N, C-alpha and C positions, 0 to 999 in steps of 0.2 A: 749648698745643702740647707734645707729648712731647719728651723730650731728644733722642731719635733724629731726630725730624722737625726739631727746631731745628738739630741738627748738619748734617743734609742741606741745610737752607736756607743755613746758613753756608758750607758747602762750595761750593754752587752759586753763591752770591754772590761768593765769593772767586775761583772759577774764571773767572767772567765778567770780574771786575776784572783778573785777571792776563792773560787772553786778549786783552782790549782793550788793555792796556799793551804786550804783545808785538807786537800788530798795529801799534800806533802807532810803536814804536821799531825794529822790524826793517824796513829800507827795501826797498821794492819796486823802487826805481830804481837800485840798485847796478849797475855796468856789466856789459854782455855777459851778461845773464841771471843774474848772481850773486844778485841780490836775490830772484828767484823761487825759486831753489834754497834759499836761506836760509829763506825763509818756508815752503816746502814741508817743510823738515826740522824746523821748530819749531812751526808753528801747527796748530790743529785736531787735536790728538791727545795721548795720554799722560795719566797720572793726575795730573800736576802735584803730586806729593807734596812735592817740595822747596819750591816756593813756598808751599804750605799750611803747612809746618812753619815757614817764616820768619814768616808772618803770625800763626800761633798763638803762637809764642814772643814776638813783639812784643806781642801782647795780654797775655800772661802777665806781662810786666814794665811794662805801661802805656807802651809806647814810641811812637815816631813812625811812624804808619802810612804816611805818604808815603815816608819813607826805607825802610820795610819793603817797599813795593811795588817800589822800585828793586832792592832786594836779591833779591826774589822773581824778578823778571825776569832779573837777572844770573845767578842760580844755575840757572835753567831753561835759559838760553842755553848755559852750560857743559855741563849735562847733555845737551842736544840735540846740541851739537857732538861730544861724546864718542860718542854713538850713531851719528852720521853716519860718523865715522872707524872705529868698531868694526865696523860692518857691511861695510866695504870688503873686497875680495878678499884684500888683504895681511894682514888681521886675522881677523875671524870669518867673512867671506865669506857674508853673509846677504842674502836678497832680499826679505824681508818685515819691516816695522816699523810698528807702530801700525795694522795692518790694511791697509797699502798698500805698493807697491813702495818699496824703500829709495832713498835719494837718488842713489847712484851708478848704480842701475838706471835711474832716471828721467832723470838729467841727465848721466851719464858720470862716470868716476872722477876726472878732473882737476877738474871743476866741484864735485864732492862734497868733494874735499880742500880746495878754496878756500872753499867754503861753511862748512865746519867751522872753518877758520882765522879766517874773518871773524866768525863767531858768538862765538868765544873772545875776540877783540879787542873786539867790541861789548859783551860783558858788563862789561868794565872801563870802557868809555866810559859805559855807563849808570850806573855807580857813581860817576862823577866829573863831575857836571853843572857847567857853567860858572856864573859869577856872575850871568849874565843869565837863568838858568833860573827859571821861575815857582815851582819848589819846590826851592830850594837845599838842600845838605847841608853841615853843618860839615866843615871840612877834616880834623879828627881822625877823625870818623866815616867819611869816605871812605877814609882810610888804614887804619882798622881793618877795614872791609869788604873792601878789596882784599887785605889781608894774609890774612884768613881764607879767602877764596876761592882765592887763588893757592896757598896751602899745601895746601888740600884737593884741588886739581886737578892739582898738579904731581908731581914725582918722589917725594915722600914720601907722596903720596896716590893719587889716581885713576890717573894715568899710571904710577906705580910699580907699583900693583896689577895693571894691565893687562899690564905687562911680565912680572911673575911669572906671570900666568895663561898667557900665550903660551909662556913657558919651561917650563911644567909639563905641557904636552900629552903624554899617553902615559906620564907618570911617576907613581909612587906619591907621595902627599903626606900627611904626618901631619896630625892634626886641628889642632894649634897652628899649623902652617905655612899650612893652609887658612884659618884664622881671620885670620892676619896678612894674607894676600892680600886677603881680602874687607873687612877693616877699611880697607884702603887703596882698593881698587878701587870699592867701593860705599859703605862706611860713612863714609868721610871727608867726602864731599860732603853726605850726609844730616846728619851731625853739624854740619858747617859751616852748614848751613841754619838749624838751631836757634840756633847761636851768633850768626849774623848778625842774626836776629830779636831776640835778647837784647841785642845791642849798641845797638839803637835806643832803649833806655830805661835807667832806673836799675837796676843789678843788682849786688848784693853779691858778693864772691868766693865765698861759700858757695852762693848761688843760681846763679851762673854755673857752678860745678862740678857742681851737681845737674843743670842743663840739659845740660852736656857729657856727663855719665854717661848721661842719658836718650837723647841723640842717638847715643852710641856703641852702646848696647844696641839701639836701634831700627834703626840702620844695619845691624847684623849680622843682626837678626831679618828684615829685609827680604830679605836675600840668601838666608837659609835657606829662607824661604817661596818665593822665586823658584826655587830649585833643586827644591823639592818640586813646584811647579806645572809645571815643565819636563817632569816625568815623569808627571804625573797629569791634565794638561789638553791639549786639542787646540790646534792652531795657530789655528783659527778663534776659540776662546775667548781665547787669549793675545794675538792680534793680531801674533804673531811666530812663527817656526818652532819648534815644540815638539820636544823631544828632541835639539836641536842639540848641546848639550854632551856628551851621551852618545855621539852619532854621531862627534863630534870627539875622543872619548877624553880629555875634560877632567875633572879631579877636581872633584867637587861635594860638598855636604853629604850628598847621598843616596848617592853612590858610596863616600864615606869612612865615613859613619856608619850607613847604612841608612835606609830611609824612616821607620820608626817612631821611631828615635832622633833623626832630623832634626826630626820633629814635636815631640818632647819638648824639643829644643833651642830651637825657635822659641817654645814656651810659656814656657820658663825665661827667655829673653831679654825676652819681653814683660813678665813679672813684674818683671825687673830695671829695665826702663824705667819702669814705674809706681811702683816703690819709690823710684827716684831723684826722681821728681816729688814724691812725698809728703815725702821728706827735704828738698826745697828750700823747703817752706813757701810755695809760690806760691798766691796767692789767685784767679787767673784762668786756671788750667791745664786747664780742662775740655776744651778743643779739642785740646790736646796729648795728653790721656789717650785721647780718642776716636780721634785719628789713630793712636795705637799699636794700638788695637783693630782699626782698619781695615786696618793693615798685615798683621797676623797672620791676619785672617779673610778676606782677599781671595781671589778665585777667578781672578784674571787679573793 
């Protein structure tokens, strides 16, 4: 089997594993239709890049795959909650996500807000199984996971980046300020995905730093590519509204740097991510390398 075919098989196996765990842990019976809205917002869609990064980083350090599955589900719940809230009229006001109507369009704004809230809380519940769970996690690992995820999602990370994004509408933004915004808004959660996977196994300070550098470069590369695709692909291809940032007069890598320079930036960040992996001396990092390729080569 070729390396590409082997990677495709690994991706499909991992996606099935994560989807099954999400379906198992996101409750359908939450009151007053809340469970249905939660499941609508997180199941059956998305690239699942963050869970794949958790699992690949776990493999790279020969970590605990059961703990990594919990981390993969938790980080995807945080990502999904952020999309539910970002799509609402008070934020990005979008009606299409993952090829279907957004949660607030389908269920109303109040239920969408609560669904996002509940998914955020559920992420930390998943990371803190009780002693009777068939697959317990050591208390120290639970604390490490919760710390990484909370910091990536909160005011220093994703939420802070979103606040900068909203405050920057219609304003000129220098490249360094744009990078800072996206390191928080998009990059922090992708970087945390890698570090959460690494936390499941033995990891020297040098290796952890290499994985952190890989995650930081990949997180920024993802956003650069996202901005490129927003102006080069259709809504049907993307599964969300194309050209939305341009219409909203938001600063992006394309508006700040131009399309050609944005493409060069994506390639440079890809190279940085691969160099970080090489410097880390990891023996089982092939899936992390191929995920970096997938991020910069994607068309949706």
